[in-house]
N, C-alpha and C positions, 0 to 999 in steps of 0.2 A: 615668128618669133615673137611679135608685137601682141599675137591673140594669146599665147601662152601666158606671158604676163600679164595681161589682162584679167587670163581666168584663174590664174594663182593669187592673186589679188581679191577677186572675187569672192573666193573659195577661202579665203585666209581673212578678210570681211566677216562673212556670215559664221565661221569659228568664233568669231571674236565676238562677237553677234549673239550667239547661241552660249557659249561662256559664262557673258555678262547675266543674262538672262536667268542662267540655270544659279548664279550666285550672287543672288538681291537681296538676301539674310542679310539682316543687320549684324555686327559683331561688336560687343562693346570690348572699347581699349581704353587699360587705364597706362597713364604716364604719368609716374612721379603723383604730383595730386587732382590732375587732371583727367576728366572722366567723358568717353565719348563715343558715340557711335556709326559705325560709315558700311556702308554694304561692304560685302564681302570681296567683293571683284575689284570694286575702290581700291581696298587695300591689297590684297592682290598684285595689281596696278602698280600704286606706288611705291611697293616695294622694289618691285621688278626695276622699276626707273632708280629707284636709290640704287640695288646693285649695279645696274648697269653704270651708272656716272660713279661709284668706287671703282670700278674694276677698269673703267676711263683713266681715271686718276693715278690710278697703282700704275697702269701700263703707261702711261704717258711719262710717270716719274722713271721708271724704268729704261725706256727709250732715251734719256736725258741722261741718265749714269751712263749708257751704253757709249753714247755721242762724247762726252766728257772723257770716258776713260780710253776711247780708241786714238786720242789727240797725241 
């Protein structure tokens, strides 16, 4: 079982590295008055993290409401 986890982790790391190498091109971002350029892979990772955090916040709020309504 441990070797399956190791192989899966290694495969995932290899895929992430390949993804990052293929998406190294700079993307220009314009937010209000700010302009900056970042690699596309970094932008995707940031947006993924923000979406994950927002999903966690909404699910925790829904869980708290369910717990309060059941009392």
